[in-house]
C-alpha positions as CSV (number, residue, x, y, z in Angstrom):
1,M,-134.7,-28.4,111.3
2,T,-131.2,-28.0,109.9
3,M,-128.7,-25.6,111.4
4,E,-129.0,-23.4,108.3
5,E,-132.7,-23.2,108.7
6,L,-132.3,-22.5,112.4
7,V,-129.9,-19.6,111.6
8,Q,-132.5,-18.1,109.2
9,Q,-135.2,-18.5,111.9
10,K,-133.0,-16.7,114.4
11,L,-132.3,-13.9,111.9
12,R,-136.0,-13.3,111.3
13,H,-136.7,-13.3,115.0
14,V,-133.8,-10.9,115.9
15,F,-134.5,-8.4,113.2
16,R,-138.3,-8.9,113.3
17,D,-138.5,-9.5,109.6
18,E,-140.0,-12.7,108.1
19,S,-138.6,-11.9,104.7
20,I,-134.9,-12.3,105.6
21,V,-133.1,-15.1,103.8
22,F,-129.9,-16.4,105.3
23,D,-127.3,-15.3,102.7
24,K,-124.2,-17.4,102.6
25,S,-122.6,-15.8,99.6
26,R,-120.0,-13.8,101.6
27,F,-118.0,-16.4,103.5
28,A,-115.8,-14.8,106.3
29,G,-113.9,-18.0,107.2
30,G,-113.8,-20.3,110.2
31,L,-112.8,-23.8,111.3
32,T,-114.9,-24.5,114.4
33,N,-117.8,-22.5,112.9
34,Y,-118.7,-20.9,109.5
35,N,-119.0,-17.2,109.4
36,Y,-120.9,-15.1,106.8
37,I,-121.2,-11.4,106.3
38,M,-124.7,-10.1,105.6
39,D,-126.1,-6.7,105.0
40,I,-129.3,-6.4,106.9
41,K,-131.3,-3.1,106.6
42,G,-128.1,-1.2,105.7
43,T,-125.8,-2.6,108.4
44,E,-123.3,-5.4,107.9
45,Y,-123.2,-8.2,110.4
46,V,-121.2,-11.4,110.8
47,I,-123.5,-14.4,111.2
48,R,-122.0,-17.5,112.9
49,Q,-123.3,-20.9,111.8
50,P,-121.9,-23.4,114.3
51,G,-119.9,-26.3,112.8
52,G,-120.5,-30.0,113.2
53,M,-120.2,-31.5,116.7
54,T,-119.6,-28.1,118.3
55,E,-122.5,-28.7,120.7
56,Q,-120.3,-31.4,122.3
57,I,-116.9,-29.7,121.9
58,I,-117.9,-26.2,123.1
59,D,-119.5,-25.1,126.4
60,R,-121.7,-22.4,124.9
61,K,-123.0,-21.1,128.2
62,M,-119.4,-20.4,129.3
63,E,-118.5,-18.9,126.0
64,R,-121.4,-16.4,126.3
65,V,-120.1,-15.3,129.7
66,N,-116.5,-15.0,128.6
67,N,-117.5,-13.3,125.3
68,N,-119.1,-10.6,127.4
69,I,-116.0,-10.3,129.6
70,A,-113.9,-10.0,126.5
71,S,-116.0,-7.1,125.3
72,E,-115.3,-5.4,128.6
73,F,-111.6,-5.7,127.7
74,G,-112.5,-3.4,124.8
75,I,-110.9,-5.7,122.2
76,N,-113.9,-7.9,121.1
77,S,-116.3,-7.3,118.2
78,D,-119.7,-6.2,119.3
79,C,-122.1,-9.1,119.8
80,I,-125.8,-8.2,119.3
81,Y,-127.3,-11.7,119.6
82,Y,-126.1,-15.0,121.2
83,D,-128.0,-18.2,121.4
84,E,-126.3,-20.4,124.0
85,D,-128.4,-23.5,123.0
86,S,-127.3,-23.6,119.4
87,G,-124.2,-21.4,119.4
88,I,-125.6,-19.1,116.7
89,K,-124.1,-15.6,117.1
90,I,-124.7,-12.3,115.4
91,S,-122.0,-9.6,115.6
92,L,-121.4,-6.3,114.1
93,Y,-119.0,-6.5,111.2
94,I,-115.8,-4.6,111.8
95,K,-115.7,-2.2,108.8
96,N,-112.8,-2.1,106.4
97,S,-111.2,-5.0,108.2
98,Q,-108.9,-7.9,107.5
99,N,-107.6,-10.7,109.6
100,M,-104.0,-10.9,110.7
101,A,-103.3,-13.9,108.4
102,H,-103.9,-11.7,105.4
103,A,-101.9,-8.8,106.8
104,D,-98.5,-10.4,107.4
105,P,-98.7,-11.9,110.9
106,G,-94.9,-11.7,111.3
107,S,-94.4,-8.0,110.7
108,H,-93.1,-6.0,113.7
109,K,-96.1,-3.7,113.7
110,N,-98.5,-6.7,113.9
111,L,-96.5,-8.6,116.4
112,K,-96.5,-5.5,118.6
113,S,-100.3,-5.3,118.3
114,V,-100.7,-9.0,119.1
115,S,-98.3,-8.8,122.1
116,S,-100.2,-5.7,123.4
117,L,-103.6,-7.5,123.2
118,M,-102.3,-10.6,124.9
119,K,-100.7,-8.6,127.7
120,K,-104.0,-6.7,128.2
121,I,-106.0,-10.0,128.5
122,H,-103.5,-11.8,130.6
123,S,-103.1,-8.9,133.1
124,S,-106.9,-8.3,133.5
125,P,-108.1,-8.3,137.1
126,K,-111.4,-9.8,135.9
127,H,-111.0,-13.5,135.6
128,F,-112.9,-16.2,133.7
129,S,-114.7,-18.7,136.0
130,N,-113.6,-21.7,134.0
131,R,-110.2,-23.2,133.4
132,F,-108.8,-24.5,130.1
133,D,-106.9,-27.7,130.8
134,W,-105.6,-29.2,127.6
135,Q,-105.3,-32.7,129.0
136,L,-109.0,-32.6,130.1
137,E,-110.0,-31.2,126.7
138,L,-108.0,-33.9,125.0
139,F,-109.7,-36.6,127.1
140,K,-113.1,-35.2,126.2
141,Y,-112.3,-35.2,122.5
142,E,-111.0,-38.8,122.7
143,Q,-114.3,-39.8,124.3
144,I,-116.3,-38.2,121.5
145,I,-114.1,-40.0,118.9
146,E,-114.9,-43.3,120.6
147,Q,-118.6,-42.4,120.5
148,L,-118.3,-41.8,116.8
149,N,-116.6,-45.2,116.4
150,G,-113.5,-43.5,115.1
151,D,-109.9,-44.6,115.2
152,L,-106.8,-42.8,116.5
153,F,-103.4,-42.9,114.8
154,F,-101.6,-46.2,115.4
155,D,-98.9,-44.5,117.6
156,Y,-101.2,-41.9,119.1
157,T,-101.4,-43.4,122.7
158,P,-97.6,-44.0,123.2
159,L,-96.7,-40.5,121.8
160,K,-99.4,-38.8,123.9
161,D,-98.1,-40.6,127.0
162,Q,-94.7,-39.4,126.1
163,L,-95.9,-35.8,125.9
164,V,-97.8,-36.0,129.2
165,T,-94.7,-37.4,130.9
166,F,-92.5,-34.8,129.3
167,V,-94.8,-32.0,130.5
168,Q,-95.1,-33.4,134.0
169,E,-91.4,-33.8,134.4
170,N,-90.3,-30.5,132.9
171,I,-93.1,-27.9,133.5
172,K,-93.1,-27.0,137.1
173,N,-94.5,-23.5,137.5
174,T,-97.6,-22.9,135.4
175,I,-99.6,-19.9,136.2
176,L,-103.3,-19.0,135.6
177,A,-104.5,-15.9,133.8
178,P,-107.4,-15.1,131.5
179,C,-106.5,-16.6,128.2
180,H,-108.1,-16.8,124.7
181,N,-106.5,-20.2,124.0
182,D,-107.1,-20.0,120.2
183,T,-104.8,-17.2,119.2
184,V,-104.6,-18.0,115.5
185,P,-103.9,-15.0,113.2
186,E,-107.4,-15.3,111.7
187,N,-108.8,-14.3,115.1
188,F,-106.9,-11.0,115.2
189,I,-108.9,-8.5,113.1
190,I,-107.4,-5.1,112.0
191,D,-109.9,-2.4,111.1
192,G,-109.5,0.5,108.7
193,T,-107.9,2.7,111.3
194,G,-105.3,0.1,112.3
195,K,-107.0,-0.9,115.6
196,T,-106.7,-4.7,116.3
197,Y,-109.4,-6.8,117.8
198,L,-109.4,-10.4,119.1
199,I,-112.6,-12.4,118.3
200,D,-114.0,-15.9,118.9
201,W,-113.8,-16.7,122.6
202,E,-115.1,-20.2,122.4
203,Y,-112.0,-21.8,124.0
204,S,-111.3,-19.1,126.5
205,G,-110.6,-19.8,130.1
206,M,-107.9,-19.5,132.8
207,N,-104.6,-20.9,131.5
208,D,-100.9,-20.3,131.4
209,P,-100.3,-17.2,129.2
210,C,-97.5,-19.0,127.4
211,W,-100.3,-21.1,125.7
212,D,-101.5,-18.0,123.9
213,V,-98.0,-17.0,122.9
214,A,-97.2,-20.5,121.7
215,A,-100.4,-20.7,119.7
216,Y,-99.7,-17.5,117.8
217,I,-96.1,-18.6,117.0
218,L,-97.3,-22.0,115.8
219,E,-100.4,-20.9,113.8
220,S,-98.6,-18.0,112.2
221,K,-95.5,-20.1,111.4
222,L,-93.3,-17.3,112.6
223,S,-89.6,-17.1,111.7
224,A,-86.9,-17.2,114.3
225,E,-86.5,-13.4,114.1
226,A,-90.3,-12.9,114.5
227,I,-90.4,-15.3,117.4
228,H,-87.6,-13.3,119.1
229,Y,-89.4,-10.0,118.5
230,L,-92.7,-11.2,119.8
231,T,-91.4,-12.8,122.9
232,Q,-89.1,-9.9,123.7
233,D,-92.0,-7.5,123.3
234,Y,-94.4,-9.6,125.3
235,F,-92.1,-10.4,128.2
236,G,-90.2,-7.2,128.1
237,R,-86.9,-9.2,128.3
238,P,-85.4,-12.4,126.9
239,V,-87.5,-15.5,127.6
240,T,-86.4,-17.6,130.5
241,P,-85.5,-21.3,129.9
242,M,-88.7,-22.3,131.7
243,E,-90.9,-20.0,129.5
244,E,-89.2,-21.3,126.4
245,L,-89.8,-24.9,127.5
246,K,-93.5,-24.1,128.2
247,I,-93.9,-22.5,124.8
248,K,-92.4,-25.5,123.1
249,S,-94.4,-28.0,125.2
250,F,-97.7,-26.1,124.6
251,M,-97.0,-26.1,120.8
252,M,-96.8,-29.9,120.9
253,A,-99.9,-30.1,123.1
254,Q,-101.8,-27.8,120.7
255,D,-101.0,-30.0,117.7
256,L,-102.1,-33.1,119.5
257,L,-105.3,-31.4,120.9
258,W,-106.3,-30.0,117.5
259,T,-105.5,-33.3,115.8
260,A,-108.2,-34.9,118.1
261,W,-110.5,-32.0,117.4
262,A,-110.1,-32.5,113.6
263,L,-110.7,-36.3,113.9
264,I,-114.1,-35.5,115.5
265,R,-115.0,-33.3,112.6
266,H,-113.7,-35.9,110.1
267,Y,-115.7,-38.7,111.7
268,N,-118.7,-36.4,111.7
269,G,-118.4,-36.1,107.9
270,D,-116.5,-32.8,107.5
271,D,-113.4,-32.4,105.3
272,F,-110.7,-32.2,108.0
273,L,-108.5,-35.2,107.3
274,E,-105.7,-33.3,105.6
275,Y,-105.7,-30.7,108.3
276,C,-105.6,-33.5,110.9
277,G,-102.7,-35.2,109.2
278,I,-100.6,-32.1,108.9
279,R,-101.0,-31.3,112.6
280,Y,-100.3,-34.9,113.7
281,E,-97.2,-35.3,111.6
282,R,-95.8,-32.1,113.1
283,F,-96.6,-33.3,116.6
284,R,-95.0,-36.7,115.8
285,K,-91.8,-34.9,114.6
286,N,-91.6,-32.5,117.5
287,I,-92.2,-34.9,120.3
288,K,-89.3,-37.0,119.0
289,L,-87.2,-33.9,118.6
290,M,-87.9,-32.6,122.1
291,T,-87.2,-35.8,123.8
292,K,-83.8,-36.0,122.1
293,S,-83.0,-32.3,122.3
294,P,-85.2,-30.2,124.6
295,H,-83.0,-27.2,124.0
296,C,-83.7,-27.0,120.3
297,P,-84.8,-23.6,119.0
298,I,-88.6,-22.8,119.0
299,A,-88.4,-22.0,115.3
300,S,-87.3,-25.5,114.5
301,M,-90.6,-26.8,115.8
302,V,-92.9,-24.4,113.8
303,M,-92.8,-25.7,110.2
304,S,-94.8,-28.8,109.4
């Protein structure tokens, strides 16, 4: 049974209607998964069809737990069905909504919303039971690439070692808090009333909050002015040298991690080679830049 056929089977089971046909005409985006909006009996839902190799990349049982905790934060979309074996998920569609990528991710209003949500998550007394460790995730991805008989970039290993050494020598005081770990602007959803939600908790776990801040900066390609506004609003003061160094180190780690992620998808037959190349070239540029000039501005590392 294909994943598409399994999604249709689940839809018929959940809604108790054997006539339902999985409709993929309204694509709602996604990289790890493919999301579609369907009207079922007068209500709109987002149907998640898991992407290739996600059964090896994502711990679905942990995602289910963390997704429920995120709902307790009051910022997640309402999930009505979750299958932890396949990763198929059905959520209520947030009406009259758009994602932050389509709503100017660098505007002061949106930066303030993003900052507020991140602070709410990071300060939550209810913690996730798992930890997101980018080096362990990267090792896992490398093992999967090897299983797929895939190749890494010719300079991948020495540049990765350079990054690990840089982080070990310079980042001394990481802290752990509940983190989303994939704070791309597409995961921030604004409804018709202006309320902002944060969806897709697949990579969530305990991590240093600067990872989430770094991810939003990098994925939104924020300007120097927008970076200053976001960090000032998030921290309530200018960033310390250590916080700035963590943000820049995590930006490099994210580009390397998602490069390996994209290679898995590529070797599984998905069209991710261009995405992979863009991320790796930026990592390659930034690791060289940081080893020569660790005090370079954050904004200088954003553009690919």
